[in-house]
N, C-alpha and C positions, 0 to 999 in steps of 0.2 A: 696083670696091671700093676704098675709100680706107683706107690704113694710117696710123694716127697714130703719130708718133714723139715727140710731146711728152710730158714726164713727167706722170703722173697727179696732179691737184691734191690737196693735202693735205686730209685731213678736218678740219673745224673744229668738228664737233659732239661730238668725243670729249674727255674731260677730260685735262688734261696729266698725263704720267707724272712723278711726283715721287719721287725716291729718298730714303729715310729717312736722316736725318743722325745716326743713332745705331746703335750696334752691339747685338747681342743681349746681349753681356756687360754693357754699361752699363745696358740695360733691366732685366736681372736685378737688378743692384745697386740701381737706383732703385725697383724693385718691392719689394725687401726693406726699403728705407728707409720706404716707404709703410706696409707691414705693421707695422714696428717702431714707428713713430709712432702708428699707430692703436691698437696694443696698449697703449701708454703711457696714452692718454686713456681707453680702455675700462677699464683697471685702476683709474685714478683715480675714474671714475664708479662702478664696482662697490664700491669701498672707502669713499669719503667722500661719494659722491653728486655730482650735477651742480651743485647749488646749496647747498653746505654753509654753515652759519651761523657756524662758528668760523674764526678767521684762518688756522690751519694747514691746515684743510680747503680753504679758498679758494686758498691757495698751491699745494697739491697738484693741485687741479683745473685751475688756470691753467697750471701748468707742463706738466701732461699734455696740455692743449689746445694749448699752444704747440708741443710735440713733434709732435702730430698735424698741426698746420699746416705744420711743416717737412716732414713726410711728403707733404703735398699739393703742395709745391713740386717734390718728386721726380716726382710724377704729372704735373704740368704740364710738366715738362721732357721727359718721354716724349711727351706729347701734342703739344707744339710741334715737336719734332724729327721726328715722324712725320706731321705735318700731319693729325692725327686729326680735326680739325673741318672740314677742307677746305683748298683751296689759294687761295681768294680773299683779298683784303685784309681783308674783313669777318670771314671765318671765322678767320683768324689773329689778327685784332685782338681777338677775344673772349678769347683766351688772354692777350694782353698786358694787357687791362683786368683780368682776373682776377688777374694778378700784382700789380697795384697794390692791389686790394681786399684780397687775402690778406696782402700785406706790412703794411698798416696794422693789420689784424686780429691778425697775429702779434705785432707790436710791442706792441699793447694787452695781449695775453695775458701776456707776460713782465713788462711793467711793472706790470700789475694784480696779479701774484704777489708784488710787494714791498709789504708792509703800509704802509710810510710814504708810498707813492705812490698807494695804492688809492683814496683819497678826493679826489685832486687834480681840480680843476674842469676842467683842460685835457685830462684823460684821458677824461672822460665822452663827448664827441662821437665818440671813436674806437670806442666800444663798438658802434656801429651797423654797423661794417664786418664784425663777426663774422657776423651773419645775412646781410648783403649778399654776403659772400664765399661762403657756403654756397649761397645762391640762385644765384650765378654758376656754381658747380660743377654745380648741377642742370641749368642751361641748357646747359652744355657737354656733360653726359652725354647729353642729348637730341639735341644736334647730332651727336655721335659715332654715335649709334644710326641716325640717318637719313642721315648722310653715307656710311656703309658702307666707310670706308677700313680700319678695324680689322675683324677677322673673328672668328667664333665667340663664345666667352665674352667675349673682350676687347671685342667690339662692344656687347653689351647689359649687361654687368656694371657699367660706369660709371653707367648710369641707375639700377640698383639701389643702388649705393653712394651716389651723389650725391643720392638722395631722402631723405637723413638728416634734413634740416631739414623737409622736407614731411611726413615721418612723425612725427618726435619732438616738434617744436614744438607742434603741436596736442595731442599726448598730455600734454605738460607742462602746457599750459593747462587741459586738462579734468580730468586725473587727478592731476597733481602727483606728488611723491615719495611712496613709493619706487618705485611702479609705473613711472613715466616713466623713472626712472634705469635700470631693468632693460631697458626698451624701447630707450632710447638706447644703452646699452652693447652690447646684443645686436645692434642694427642695425649698429653699427660693425664688429663681428666678421663678420657676414654680408656686409656691404657692402665697406667699404674694406680691411679686413684680407684678405678673400678676393680682392679686385681686385689687391692687391699680390702675392699668391701667384700669380695668373694671369700677371701681368707677369714674375714671377721664373721660373716654370716653363714658360711658353709665350710667350716674347718674340716668336716668329715671327708670332704673331697680330696684332701691331701693325705688321708690315712692317719691323721692325728688321733691319739687315744681319746676316748670319751671321758 
Protein backbone atom coordinates (compact mmCIF):
# COMPACT_ATOMS: atom_id res chain seq x y z
CA UNK A 1 0.00 0.00 0.00
CA UNK A 2 1.33 3.41 -0.99
CA UNK A 3 0.78 6.37 1.31
CA UNK A 4 0.62 9.74 -0.45
CA UNK A 5 2.22 12.68 1.29
CA UNK A 6 1.52 15.31 -1.38
CA UNK A 7 -1.09 18.01 -0.58
CA UNK A 8 -4.55 17.43 -1.97
CA UNK A 9 -5.05 19.48 -5.15
CA UNK A 10 -7.28 22.48 -4.74
CA UNK A 11 -10.84 22.21 -6.02
CA UNK A 12 -11.33 24.35 -9.13
CA UNK A 13 -15.07 23.76 -9.56
CA UNK A 14 -16.12 25.78 -6.53
CA UNK A 15 -16.93 29.49 -6.71
CA UNK A 16 -14.43 31.79 -5.02
CA UNK A 17 -15.26 32.96 -1.54
CA UNK A 18 -15.72 36.72 -1.63
CA UNK A 19 -15.99 38.71 1.56
CA UNK A 20 -18.49 41.54 1.46
CA UNK A 21 -16.86 44.96 1.48
CA UNK A 22 -19.65 46.58 3.45
CA UNK A 23 -20.82 46.41 7.04
CA UNK A 24 -24.33 45.66 8.26
CA UNK A 25 -24.53 49.19 9.64
CA UNK A 26 -23.75 50.75 6.26
CA UNK A 27 -26.20 48.39 4.56
CA UNK A 28 -28.92 49.53 6.95
CA UNK A 29 -28.23 53.18 6.19
CA UNK A 30 -28.23 52.61 2.44
CA UNK A 31 -31.45 50.60 2.71
CA UNK A 32 -33.14 53.48 4.51
CA UNK A 33 -31.87 55.85 1.81
CA UNK A 34 -33.50 53.65 -0.83
CA UNK A 35 -36.80 53.63 1.04
CA UNK A 36 -36.71 57.40 1.60
CA UNK A 37 -36.02 58.12 -2.06
CA UNK A 38 -38.76 55.73 -3.14
CA UNK A 39 -41.30 57.34 -0.80
CA UNK A 40 -40.44 60.74 -2.28
CA UNK A 41 -41.29 59.67 -5.81
CA UNK A 42 -44.35 57.68 -4.73
CA UNK A 43 -45.67 60.75 -2.89
CA UNK A 44 -45.15 62.87 -5.99
CA UNK A 45 -47.00 60.37 -8.17
CA UNK A 46 -49.93 60.08 -5.75
CA UNK A 47 -50.28 63.88 -5.43
CA UNK A 48 -49.60 65.30 -8.90
CA UNK A 49 -49.43 62.20 -11.10
CA UNK A 50 -46.59 60.78 -13.14
CA UNK A 51 -47.21 63.02 -16.15
CA UNK A 52 -48.71 66.29 -14.88
CA UNK A 53 -49.53 69.00 -17.39
CA UNK A 54 -48.67 72.07 -15.31
CA UNK A 55 -45.13 73.32 -14.72
CA UNK A 56 -45.24 72.99 -10.94
CA UNK A 57 -46.49 69.42 -11.18
CA UNK A 58 -43.68 68.52 -13.59
CA UNK A 59 -41.12 69.97 -11.20
CA UNK A 60 -42.54 68.02 -8.26
CA UNK A 61 -42.51 64.78 -10.24
CA UNK A 62 -39.00 65.32 -11.59
CA UNK A 63 -37.56 66.15 -8.18
CA UNK A 64 -39.32 63.15 -6.65
CA UNK A 65 -37.99 60.95 -9.43
CA UNK A 66 -34.51 62.35 -8.94
CA UNK A 67 -34.61 61.56 -5.21
CA UNK A 68 -35.74 58.04 -6.06
CA UNK A 69 -32.80 57.67 -8.43
CA UNK A 70 -30.41 58.80 -5.69
CA UNK A 71 -31.91 56.01 -3.61
CA UNK A 72 -31.10 53.57 -6.41
CA UNK A 73 -27.44 54.57 -6.13
CA UNK A 74 -27.63 53.45 -2.51
CA UNK A 75 -29.01 50.10 -3.66
CA UNK A 76 -26.27 49.74 -6.27
CA UNK A 77 -23.65 50.45 -3.62
CA UNK A 78 -24.86 47.49 -1.56
CA UNK A 79 -25.07 45.26 -4.64
CA UNK A 80 -21.56 46.15 -5.77
CA UNK A 81 -19.91 45.77 -2.36
CA UNK A 82 -21.53 42.38 -1.75
CA UNK A 83 -20.95 41.12 -5.32
CA UNK A 84 -24.68 40.48 -5.53
CA UNK A 85 -24.63 39.77 -9.27
CA UNK A 86 -21.62 37.46 -9.08
CA UNK A 87 -17.85 37.65 -9.00
CA UNK A 88 -16.97 37.58 -12.70
CA UNK A 89 -15.95 40.68 -14.62
CA UNK A 90 -19.18 40.56 -16.62
CA UNK A 91 -21.32 40.24 -13.51
CA UNK A 92 -19.65 43.19 -11.81
CA UNK A 93 -19.54 45.11 -15.08
CA UNK A 94 -23.35 45.06 -15.17
CA UNK A 95 -23.39 47.22 -12.05
CA UNK A 96 -20.86 49.69 -13.46
CA UNK A 97 -22.86 50.04 -16.69
CA UNK A 98 -25.99 50.67 -14.61
CA UNK A 99 -24.13 53.41 -12.73
CA UNK A 100 -23.52 55.21 -16.04
CA UNK A 101 -27.12 54.84 -17.22
CA UNK A 102 -28.51 55.94 -13.88
CA UNK A 103 -26.16 58.92 -13.62
CA UNK A 104 -27.36 60.37 -16.92
CA UNK A 105 -31.00 59.64 -16.03
CA UNK A 106 -30.62 61.36 -12.66
CA UNK A 107 -29.01 64.44 -14.17
CA UNK A 108 -31.91 64.61 -16.62
CA UNK A 109 -34.46 64.46 -13.80
CA UNK A 110 -33.05 67.39 -11.86
CA UNK A 111 -32.37 69.48 -14.98
CA UNK A 112 -35.85 68.78 -16.34
CA UNK A 113 -37.25 70.02 -13.04
CA UNK A 114 -36.03 73.52 -13.95
CA UNK A 115 -38.69 75.18 -16.18
CA UNK A 116 -36.17 77.28 -18.11
CA UNK A 117 -34.23 74.14 -19.16
CA UNK A 118 -37.14 71.81 -19.72
CA UNK A 119 -37.44 72.44 -23.47
CA UNK A 120 -33.71 72.55 -24.21
CA UNK A 121 -32.90 70.48 -27.30
CA UNK A 122 -29.74 69.03 -25.75
CA UNK A 123 -31.78 67.66 -22.86
CA UNK A 124 -34.08 65.58 -25.06
CA UNK A 125 -31.63 62.72 -25.87
CA UNK A 126 -30.93 62.22 -22.16
CA UNK A 127 -34.56 61.30 -21.55
CA UNK A 128 -34.02 57.83 -23.04
CA UNK A 129 -31.71 56.94 -20.17
CA UNK A 130 -34.65 56.93 -17.73
CA UNK A 131 -36.24 53.78 -19.22
CA UNK A 132 -32.81 52.32 -20.03
CA UNK A 133 -31.70 52.64 -16.42
CA UNK A 134 -34.91 51.01 -15.18
CA UNK A 135 -34.50 48.17 -17.68
CA UNK A 136 -30.94 47.75 -16.44
CA UNK A 137 -32.19 47.46 -12.87
CA UNK A 138 -34.63 44.75 -13.97
CA UNK A 139 -31.81 42.73 -15.54
CA UNK A 140 -29.76 43.13 -12.35
CA UNK A 141 -32.70 41.90 -10.28
CA UNK A 142 -32.92 38.73 -12.36
CA UNK A 143 -29.17 38.21 -12.10
CA UNK A 144 -29.33 38.45 -8.31
CA UNK A 145 -32.17 35.93 -8.25
CA UNK A 146 -30.25 33.32 -10.23
CA UNK A 147 -26.80 34.03 -8.77
CA UNK A 148 -28.07 33.25 -5.24
CA UNK A 149 -25.45 35.23 -3.37
CA UNK A 150 -28.15 37.13 -1.49
CA UNK A 151 -30.50 34.99 0.58
CA UNK A 152 -34.15 34.90 1.56
CA UNK A 153 -36.27 37.94 0.82
CA UNK A 154 -33.19 39.91 -0.25
CA UNK A 155 -32.65 37.43 -3.06
CA UNK A 156 -36.04 37.57 -4.77
CA UNK A 157 -37.33 41.01 -3.76
CA UNK A 158 -35.04 42.89 -6.19
CA UNK A 159 -36.87 41.13 -9.02
CA UNK A 160 -40.18 42.32 -7.59
CA UNK A 161 -38.95 45.87 -7.10
CA UNK A 162 -37.07 46.16 -10.37
CA UNK A 163 -40.03 44.97 -12.44
CA UNK A 164 -41.44 48.50 -12.06
CA UNK A 165 -40.90 49.46 -15.69
CA UNK A 166 -42.10 46.08 -16.96
CA UNK A 167 -45.36 46.45 -15.04
CA UNK A 168 -46.12 50.15 -15.12
CA UNK A 169 -45.02 51.27 -18.59
CA UNK A 170 -47.56 49.01 -20.37
CA UNK A 171 -50.17 50.12 -17.82
CA UNK A 172 -49.54 53.78 -18.66
CA UNK A 173 -49.70 52.99 -22.39
CA UNK A 174 -52.98 51.05 -22.13
CA UNK A 175 -54.91 52.68 -19.29
CA UNK A 176 -53.28 56.08 -18.84
CA UNK A 177 -53.83 58.29 -15.80
CA UNK A 178 -55.06 58.16 -13.11
CA UNK A 179 -55.21 54.35 -12.93
CA UNK A 180 -51.62 53.98 -14.09
CA UNK A 181 -50.50 56.55 -11.51
CA UNK A 182 -51.93 54.44 -8.70
CA UNK A 183 -50.36 51.31 -10.16
CA UNK A 184 -46.97 52.98 -10.48
CA UNK A 185 -47.04 54.53 -7.01
CA UNK A 186 -48.27 51.34 -5.37
CA UNK A 187 -45.63 49.26 -7.14
CA UNK A 188 -42.94 51.57 -5.75
CA UNK A 189 -44.19 50.98 -2.22
CA UNK A 190 -44.48 47.21 -2.64
CA UNK A 191 -41.20 46.95 -4.50
CA UNK A 192 -38.40 49.41 -3.84
CA UNK A 193 -39.65 50.81 -0.53
CA UNK A 194 -40.01 47.28 0.85
CA UNK A 195 -36.61 46.28 -0.56
CA UNK A 196 -35.02 49.19 1.28
CA UNK A 197 -36.69 48.00 4.48
CA UNK A 198 -35.34 44.48 3.93
CA UNK A 199 -31.82 45.85 3.59
CA UNK A 200 -32.30 48.02 6.67
CA UNK A 201 -33.72 45.34 8.97
CA UNK A 202 -32.10 42.17 7.55
CA UNK A 203 -28.69 43.28 6.22
CA UNK A 204 -27.22 39.85 6.96
CA UNK A 205 -29.21 38.45 4.02
CA UNK A 206 -26.86 40.29 1.67
CA UNK A 207 -23.74 38.84 3.28
CA UNK A 208 -22.80 42.17 4.83
CA UNK A 209 -20.27 42.00 7.64
CA UNK A 210 -21.58 42.09 11.19
